[in-house]
N, C-alpha and C positions, 0 to 999 in steps of 0.2 A: 280417748278417755274411756276407762273401763267401766263396765256395769258394776253397781254395788253388790257386794256379796256378804253373806252372814259371816261374822268372825267369832272366834271363841269368846270374846268379851261381850258379844251380843247374842248369845244363843237363845233362840226363841223357845218358849214353852207353851204359850197361849195360841191355839190354832185360830186361823181366820181363812175365809174363802175370798179369793180375789178374781173378779171377772176380768179376763185378759184377752183383748182382741189382737194385740200385737201393735196397736197404734200408740201414738204419743201420750194420750191421756191415760190409757189403762196402764202403760208401763210406768208412768210417773206415780200412779196410784199404788202399784205394786212396790215401788221403791219406798214410798211413804210408809206403807204397812210394815215393810221390813225394818225401816228405821225406828219404828215404834215398838219393835221387839216381837212381832207376831211370827208364828210359824205359818207360812203361807201355802195354801193349797189353791193352785190356779186352775181356772176352768175356761175353756174356749169353746166356740161353737162353729161347727160346719153346718151353716144354715142355708146353703144354696146360694151364697153370695157370689158376686161377679169375680172376685179375686181370692185365690187360695193362698197367695203369698203371705197374707197377714197371719194365717194359721202357722205357716212355717216359722215366721218371725216370732210368734208367741211361744211356740215350743222351744226355740233356741234361747230366747230371752229368759223364759222361766227356768230353764236348766242352768244358765249362766248365773242367774241371780240367786240360785240356791233354794228354790221352792221345794217344799216337802213332797209335793206331788203335782202332776199336771194331767188334766183330762181334756179330751176333745169330744164334745157331745154332738151327735148327729141329729140335727133337727131341720129337715128339709122344708124351709119356708117358701121355697120356689114353687111348691105345689099349691100354695095360696096366691103368691104373686102380689100385685098391687104396689110394687116398689121398683124403682130403677135399679136397686141393688140385687133384686131377686128375679127380675123379669127382663131378659135381654131385648125385648121389644120396646122397652121404655128407655129412652136416652138419659144418660146422666147429665144434669144441667151443668153448663160451664160458663154461665153469664154473670156469676157473682151471687153473693148471699143476699136474699131478700127475706127479712124476718116477718113481713106482713102476711105471708102465706106459709103453710106447712109444705115443704118441698117434696118432690116425688122420690127423694132418697129416703124418706121416712118409711121404715119397715113396720107394717101394722102389728102392734102389740109386742114388738121385739123385746124390749126390756122387761116386760112382764113375763114373757116366756123364759128369758135368760135368768132372771132373778128366781124364778120358780125352781129351775135346776140347781142354782146356787144354794137355794134354801134347803133343798133335799140333801145336797152334799154337806152343808153345814151341820145338819142333824147327825149325819153319819160320822163326821170327824170331830163332833162335839165342839163346834165353833159357835160362839155367840155373836160373831162379827162377820159381816159380808161387806166387802169393799167394791164399789163400782165407780168408775170415773166419769160420771155424768157431770155436765156443766150447764149452768143457766145464764151465763154471761156471753161468751163468744161461742155460740152454737147456731145450728141451722133451724131453730124453731120447733124442735121435736117435743111433743107433749109429754113424753115419758122421760124427759130430762129435767123436769121442773121440781122444785123442793116439795110442793104440795103432793105431787105424785109419790115421791119417795116416802113422805110421812104417812100417806095412806097405805102404801105397801107394807111398811114396817108394822103398822097396826094389824093388818091382815095376817102378816107372818106370825105374829105372837098369838093370834087367835087360832091359826090353822095347823099348828105343829105340836107334836108331843113335847118338844123342848119348851115351847112357850107355855103350854098348859101346866107343865111341871115347875114353872117359875124361873126358867133360864131365859132371861130377856134377850131377845134377838135384836141386834142393831144393824141398820143399813148405813154403812159409813160412806160419806160422799165428800172426801177431802178437797175436791176440786170445784165444788158446786158454785162457789162465789168468786172464783178466780178468773181473770182474763187469760187468754192463751199465752200472752207474754209472761204473766205471773206463774203459770203452770210450768213453762219452760225454765224460768229462773229457779223454781223449786226443784225441778228435776236435775238441773245442772249442779245445784248445790249438793245433790245426792249422787253425783257422778253418773247419771244416766247417759248412755251412749245412744243418742237419738238417730244416729245413722243406721241403726239396726231395726228401727221401728218402721211400720208401714201403715200410713193413715189414709192413703188415696182410695177413693171409691172405685177406681178402675186401674189399679196398678197391674203391671204385666207380671209374667211368671217369675221374673227376677226381682220383683218387689220394687221396680222403678215406678215412680209416681208420674201422673199425667201433668201435674202442675197447674191445671185450670179448673178442676172441680171445686165445689164448695169447701171440702175438707182440706184440699191442698192450699186454697187461698187463705183460709184461716190460719193454717200452720205456717205458711210463708210469712204472713204479716206478723205473727208472733215472734219469729226470729228477727225480723226487721226491728220490731219495737224493743227487743232485748239488746240489739246491737251486736249480735254474734253471727258468725258464718252459719248459714243454713246447711246442715250436713245431709239433707235429704237426697236420695238418689233419684234423679229425674230421667225420664225417657228422652232420648236424643231428638 
């Protein structure tokens, strides 16, 4: 199944910034933005995460899906640590998702940092819309994936930017916020997203093969089970 591409009949003229990790959610978000006619400028982050294969996936997918531009920002959050994703001395949990506690895979202030870079890029490319694939249903309990956080950030964005002050209303678009993982997958398949190219695993190897047991892998696996389609994820032997 091929990735969706822009066609002559759907040439985009309105710019938007898309946060693209290379994972299932962010790629579905990109496909949705393209389907709505946006000219997409994708932005990824090399933040000292355990796996770089997601960055390779994001770059490849962005190009194949016809993004207007793709940037990789270097923000080494491993210098701060405090997360299993940025500190190799902290093990990635593999015992299943527990929403009663914020897991050690939470990266302190990550979405706030990422959205700030996306906001700067939006001002430069004259975009009023920033898309981020946060989800408040099937997620691991991250505080910066909640609707109230997004609403607060959007208010701040319009107060803190030249564009906002000049009356260009900035919108933080979260098309996946109320969807289950299964519903996200269904939406992506309808847009012909090739999920075999995405990397969601917290500890994927250099080839992009998933561990199959971390929280992210478990949520992803269950989503494909609920949809009733073959899981195309590449798993480690």
